[in-house]
C-alpha positions as CSV (number, residue, x, y, z in Angstrom):
1,M,0.0,0.0,0.0
2,V,1.5,3.4,-1.0
3,T,1.2,5.9,1.8
4,K,-0.2,9.2,0.2
5,V,1.9,12.4,0.4
6,K,0.0,15.6,1.3
7,L,1.8,19.1,1.2
8,Y,0.1,21.9,3.1
9,V,0.9,25.6,2.0
10,S,-0.1,28.9,2.2
11,P,0.0,32.0,0.1
12,Q,3.1,33.8,-0.3
13,C,5.3,30.9,1.2
14,P,8.4,30.9,-0.6
15,R,9.6,27.8,1.5
16,C,6.5,25.9,0.1
17,E,7.8,26.6,-3.4
18,V,11.3,25.3,-2.6
19,L,9.4,22.2,-1.1
20,K,7.3,21.5,-4.1
21,K,10.4,21.9,-6.3
22,A,12.4,19.6,-4.5
23,L,9.4,16.8,-4.5
24,N,8.9,17.3,-8.1
25,E,12.7,16.8,-8.8
26,M,12.5,13.7,-6.8
27,G,9.5,12.4,-8.6
28,V,7.4,12.4,-5.7
29,K,3.5,12.6,-6.1
30,Y,1.7,14.6,-3.7
31,D,-1.6,16.6,-3.0
32,V,-1.4,20.3,-2.4
33,L,-3.7,21.6,0.4
34,D,-4.0,25.1,1.1
35,I,-4.6,26.0,4.8
36,S,-6.2,29.3,3.7
37,E,-9.2,27.1,3.0
38,S,-11.5,26.9,5.7
39,D,-12.1,23.0,4.8
40,V,-8.5,22.3,4.8
41,M,-8.2,24.0,8.3
42,A,-11.1,22.1,9.6
43,D,-9.7,18.9,8.4
44,L,-6.3,19.5,10.5
45,V,-8.2,20.8,13.6
46,M,-10.2,17.2,13.5
47,K,-6.8,15.6,13.4
48,D,-5.3,17.7,16.4
49,I,-3.0,19.4,14.2
50,F,-2.6,23.1,14.5
51,L,-0.2,24.6,11.7
52,T,1.3,28.3,12.6
53,E,3.6,28.1,9.6
54,T,3.9,26.3,6.3
55,P,4.9,24.0,4.5
56,A,4.2,20.8,6.3
57,L,4.1,17.3,5.0
58,E,1.5,14.6,6.0
59,L,2.6,11.1,5.2
60,G,0.2,8.6,6.4
61,N,-0.6,9.5,10.2
62,R,2.8,11.2,10.6
63,F,3.3,15.1,10.0
64,F,6.3,17.1,9.3
65,Y,6.7,20.4,10.1
66,A,8.4,23.4,8.6
67,E,11.4,23.0,11.6
68,D,11.7,19.7,10.7
69,L,12.3,20.4,6.9
70,F,14.2,23.7,6.9
71,N,16.8,25.6,8.6
72,G,16.2,28.9,8.2
73,D,15.0,29.1,4.5
74,K,17.2,26.1,3.5
75,L,15.8,23.0,2.7
76,L,17.0,20.0,4.6
77,I,17.3,17.8,1.5
78,D,19.0,14.8,3.4
79,K,16.0,14.9,6.0
80,L,13.6,15.0,3.3
81,R,15.2,12.1,1.7
82,E,15.0,9.9,5.0
83,I,11.5,10.8,5.6
84,L,10.5,9.9,2.0
85,K,12.4,6.7,2.2
86,S,10.6,5.8,5.9
87,K,7.5,6.4,3.6
88,E,8.5,3.7,1.2
89,E,9.5,1.4,3.9
90,G,6.4,1.8,6.0
């Protein structure tokens, strides 16, 4: 069973674009969900997830937040690869 990847973004989010580009270059299929849309935010609240910044990744029942994926504005590409590898294994 393939774990679905969801990318949570917000308008005018430069790090969101950086993460999208990296996922595209890695050939990862993902759904983009904009947290400025009330139904997206309501779904997160139902999961007890309260995002204060984007981007965030959801893989199965695990969430990875901006502070997990970035050091300032620099994408931690090795960390992203590790996260995605665990998705494939689990």
